[in-house]
Each structure stands twice: as structure tokens, then as C-alpha cells.
C-alpha positions, 0 to 999 in steps of 0.5 A: 672076492676081495680076498682071492682077488688081491694078491698074496705078498708072500716072499719066499725069496727077495733076490737071487741069493739064497738064503737057505731052506726049511722042511715040513714033512710034506713039503721040502726046501721051503726057503727061511731066513729071509731079510727083514725087508721080505714078506709082511706081518700079517702073514703067519706061516710055520710048520705043524710037523706035518704040513706048513700052516699058512695063516691068515687073519686068525684062519689057518690054511693048509699050504701045498704044492708049492712051486717056485719055477710057476710061482704057485701054492695050493691053500686047503682046508685043514678040516677036509684034509682029515679024510673026512671029505663029508663035512661042512669047510671051516673057512670064516673070511668074508670078501669085505675082509681088508687083508693087505695082501697083492700080487695074486691071480687065481682063477676060482669060484665060491661053493656056497653050503645051505641047509634047507627044510624044503627040496630044491627042483633048480639045477643050479644046486647040487645035493650033497647026501652024506650031509643030509639029516632027517629034517634037513638037507643040505644043497651045494651051489656054485658060483663066483656072485652069490647074494642073499635075495638069491637064497631059496626061502627054506635055506639059509647058508651054513658054510663056504668054500674056495676051489678052482673054477669048475669047467662043467657043472659038478655033481656032488662028490665032484664039489667035494673034491675040489675042495679038498684040492684047494685054490690055487693061488700065484704069487710075484717076486721082484727077481722074476724076469719083468717080460716073462713077469708082464705077460703072467700078471696079463695072462692071469688077470685075463683069464680070471676076467674073462671066465668071470664074465662068460659065468656072468653071461651064462647066469643072466642068459638062463632062463628061456622065457625072455621077452623082448624087453627083458631081452634089451634089458640083459644085452644092457646088462652085458654092455654094461658087465663089460666095461665093469669087468674091464675095471677089475682086469685094471685093478687086478693089474695095478696089484702086479705091476703098475707099469702094466697097468699103465699101459693097459689103462691107455689101450683100454681106453683106446679100444673103449673110445673106438667101441663107443663111436662105432657103437654110435654110429651103427646104433644113433646113426640110423635113429638119426636117419630114421627121425628125419625121414620121418619128420621130412615124410610127415612134412611132405606127406601133407603137402602131397595129400592137399596137391593131390587132392586139389589136382583131382578137384579141377581134372578139367583143367587144359594142362597137361600132367607130366611125369616127372621122367618127361620133364628130365627128358624134355630138359635134356637132364637139365642140362641149361639152367637159365636162372635159380631164385627162392622157390627153384630152378628154371631150365630151358627145355624142349616138347616132342612136337619142338616146342621151346619151354621153361621149366621151373623146378620147385624146391623150397615149396611153403606150407602145405605146397600152397604156391604151387596149388596157387599157381596151377589153379590160377594160371591153369584157367587163364588165357591172355596175350599178357599173361604167361601160358602154363603147358604142363606141370609134374607131381610126382610124390615130393617132385614139383614143375611148372612148364611154360612157354619159353620167353626168349627174351628174358624179364623186363629187369634186365632192359630196365637196369642192367642194358643201355638204358637206349635198348628200349625206346619209350614209345615201347616202353608205353607199349610194354606198360600198356600190354602189362596194364591190360595183363592185371586188368585181365585178372582182377575183372576178365576171369570169373574169380578176382585174380589178385597177382601180389608181386607184379615187379620187372622180374615177374614181366617177362618178354616174348620175341616180339618183346610183348609183355607175359605176367608171371610167377602166381606163386603168391596170387589167390583168389576171390570171388569178384564181389569181394571187394576186400581181401584178408589176409594174414601177413604180407605179402610180395617183394619189398619197393613194390609192396602196398602199404595196406599190406603193412599197416590196415591205416593206409586202407582195405587189402584189395586189387589196389595193391596191384595197383600200387605195384604197377605204379611202382614198375612203370616209375622204374621203366620211365626212369630207366633206374630203380626207385630207391637208390642208395648212391645217389648224389644227395639224400632227396634223391635217394627215394626218386618217386619223391625226388621225381614229384618234386621236379615235375610240380617245379617245372610245372609251375613255370612252364609247362613248355619246358617240362615236357620238353625236358621229360618228352612226352611220354615219359611225362604220362608214364611219371604221372600215371605212376604218381596216381598209381603210387598213392599212399591211400588204396582209395586214392588210386585209379583202378587198372581200367582207368590206368590204361585209359590214363596211359593212351591219353596225351600229356596235357590231358592229366592231371598233376596227381597229389603228392603221395606220401603226405597228402589226405593222411591223418596225424596219426599215420606221420610215424607209420608213414616214415617207417615205410619209406626209411624201408623203401630206402634201406632196402635197395637190394630187392628179392629177386626170387627167379620166374620164368626166364 
């Protein structure tokens, strides 16, 4: 291929000036007397008296049909110009010949001659009858690329010729005529108009490479019985060949003009970038979307299966199941948003009978929908004045929603942290604390199953129009048989600042209902003080952790003058502080039960014993390090994670 892809530097004239001419019998006015700078020492052109002979590396060709206007001529095998058409070509050049030619463009094809001992049935091979002998058959095959592996076992290659590229399949007569006609060769010269030369180079290189590519497509798609895998391989090879052909196209241009080559190199590079970008969007983008959808489906499907299984097993729950379209209607298409939290958003809504509701849309389900199942399973079984009522739920595909009674006074934290401390009197705070304690006690003892909330905090205490407290957000709750005094958990759960020590380290005791008692004690401390238990903006380091500071103040006041202590804090505030300090004892066994907490909240201040220091009493030596870590954690994490509940 190199012989016909290179460009013959056969310069018949190099300048506008004409230096003279010569003639052979067949060709007239061949320009001669060229300057020494023209031509190349590897080319020899001489006249044998009849035809001009062109010698290329010791191989002679007849030179015919020279056109100075079109810059073309034909090369013909001299042995086929004798009138004996039934003659094997005598050309000995090879694709691997390192011939320093350039400026040659041609639309060509090889014609291979094979000597075979057996007949060939393939339609690509055309028998040449005039060359057959008694024992041998001669076939010709036309191809741009023909490899050793393509040769049939019973054949060997005996000759090769070059001819113009055929527009259709040729019979034996057409093959021999094509060889006799020879191959058309082009050259370029310096005195040709640059624009005409550029167009000529582009046209000839493009025509040649397109014809080659079309021939390759025809060859690789010739098989009619392509399997799916073979079709994929074929498409890949065609795409690869497309880019390979660009390389040959550029190589062809480089031989003709470096300026044209540089321009087309940039143009083709931009075109390839665009094509690859489009290919990536058309192929990789759908694959990425499909992969994402499959991953999403695999994650959502187990969650849906678990939830649907639970709902089928608990059809007796006295709560209604809504369609998601009903959820959208009752919230007026989610127009009034009440809040945002870690598990989703809360919207205000109205049932068809006018009843006000709060709708929690869950968007970040964990695991197999455990939080959703937990909340429906626990609140769906509970009916208590101090526990929020679950009216209904929605479980449709991956959409989850919980419908509760609407609490017009929002949550407790907005009254004790974000408003005037006088918004709730101490008497009202005591009533709210009693209501919360009764609700927790009901969870621990009032149901068939013991329910542990694990997330008691001001944000999860809602207030109705009468400021009656309602415990909400049962996403972390778990149910256990009432006879079980120990609880198995694989990880701590709750909000920093309210988590019981035994949930962090078993050194402080086993996990039980006493974990909720600890959380209630921290909540009670904040209700009494109107401030968070951890305050990084306190005036002194001793006041950073408020429960420790308040214990020291109460202990000191009690030692000197009980009446002054009560007068300074107030009797109800004193009761709340002392009960809170009992509830937040580090050892779970030192904390009272919720029923005992209720009794303590209803008693007088003078009947309550002063609790031991919550953080140092009755702790073994080996727990000191863990204790310091917990206190440090409480001090540093003053910004609590607030997971939205019903407002």
C-alpha cells in the first residue's frame, strides 16, 4: 500500500519557465532539460523508441496518458502491453519497499493471482480460464488488503498487480482489462495555484480513504450469519477503522502539503472530541442512569418488602392507611411547611372532616425502613393523654408519611430556650414534667410490650392548645417483652447531651428502661433552669456543665441554711433540680424508676433527699477515664442535633 499511498516526486516542470520538450512515439511534448534541483535521483525516465519507460527501484513501468493540466499519468505493466492479455503481471514491488516518493494520490486496488489445486467456491475469487492448466487453476481476487491468513490452503500467490479501484465486482475479462489499463497516478508541482492544489489534495486523499473504508465495511459485513457478539465486535472494528483511516488521511495530506495537514489535523481533532463527547453522552450516560436506577431499586426494594410485610402482619392496628395522593391533598400539595429535620419535613394539613393534622414526610430512611416500622408499630398501639396520637400513615412505593394530630403550641424547646423564661411558670413547668413522666411510665409499664423511647428531649415534647405535653418522634424506639430487664443494642442511639452513659459504655450498667430515665433527668434540668445543660459561653469553666454547677450550689446552700436555699431557688424549682439529679446518676442502678419519679415530683421539697454527686459517686477506679471522656463530650457538643418532630 505504501507504494501507492506515497506521492511520486516526478516533477516534469518546477517553474513557470519551460525549458524544452522531447517525444517518444506514443507520447509527445515531454518536458526535459529540467534544473538540477528538480526531480529525484531514484526516478529514471527514458524512451525505448516507442514508449517512455519509468523505472522505480529496478522495476520498469510504461508511462501513458500524461496530462500536465490534470497532473496525472498512468503506470502500466510492460508485459501486459504486448497484446497477450493472458499473462501474469511481472511487477515485483512490495508494500514494504522504502521508496522515497511523495505527492502521489490514487484510488486503487490490488489484484492478486492465486494458483490453486482445488476449486474455490467463494464468490470473491474469479477464475481466469486462459491461465488454467490440467492440474492447476488460476484465480484472481480484488482487495485493498489481502493477508497470508486469507489465502486458501490449496492455493499460493503467484502474482500481484495494481489497477484503478473497481466500482463493482469484475469478471475475468474485466480484471485483465483493468490490469492492461494500469493505474492512474497524480503528482504536484510548485507552480500550481495554491488553492487549486489544496482542493486537489483534499479531494484525492478523501476519495481514496473513503473508498478504502467502504471496501473494508463491505468485507467485514459480508457474513450474513453474525451473532450478537460478532455484531458488537464488528461495530467496534468499524469504529476503530474510522479513526485509523483518519491517520492515513492525515498521512496522505502531510505528503502533499504541511499547511493542509496542519489545518486538517486541528479540524479532525475537534471533530473527534465532539464525536467522542456525543458518544459518551449517548452510551455512557444511559449506562450511568441505568446503574443508578438499579442501585436505587436494590436499596428501596428490601425496604418496601420489609415495610409491606410488617403492615400485612399488623392489619389490626387502628390507624388508617392513606394513598400518597390523599397526603398531597390534605397538605394542599405541601404548601405550609412547619419544619425540617434529619428524617424529613413536616407539613401542616387538614383532613376531609376539618381536623388539623401534621404530616411528616420521611425522606432519609435508614436500613430496611426500621425507623418507619418502629414509629408505626409503637404509636399505632398507644393511646395515652401524654403521647401524640398517630392518625394514619402512607406507604406507597418509596414514599413514606406519618399523619399526627396537629399541636398548635409546637415543641417544648421553644418555650424554655427561645422565649422569655416567664412564658412558663414554675407551676406549669412542674405540670408539664409530670405529664411527660406519666407518658414515659406508660411506655415502660402500661403496654403489653415494654417500649423504650431512647430520644427523650425538649424538641420531641409537643404541646397542645392547653400546653399538655405529648411525647413524639418514636423513630428510635424499640419494643421488648415486659419481663426483659436487659436490652440488647448494637449501637448507641439518641441525641448527644441526653444519651445515658450505659449506651456509650457498659461499665456504667446494662441497657434498660433506665436510659429513658436519664434522658428525662437531663430534660428536667433544662426545664428548671431555662438553659441548656452545656453552655460554652458561661462566665467560668465551672459553669460550663450546668448539672455539675447546680449540684455544687444546692449542696453548699443546704449545708448552711435550708430556708435560704429554698428561698433562692423556689420550692418547685428545688424539687425539679433534685429529681433531675437523681435521674442523671451515672450508674443505671442508682436511678429511680419513672413511677418513683412521678411520686418525687408530687412530693414536697423538704421530703426529698439530696442525691449523691451524679458524676463521681460509687464509680470504680477503672471508669474514671471513660467518665472524663463522656463529660468532655457533653461539654464540647453544645450544639445538639435536632431531628424534626411534629410541630
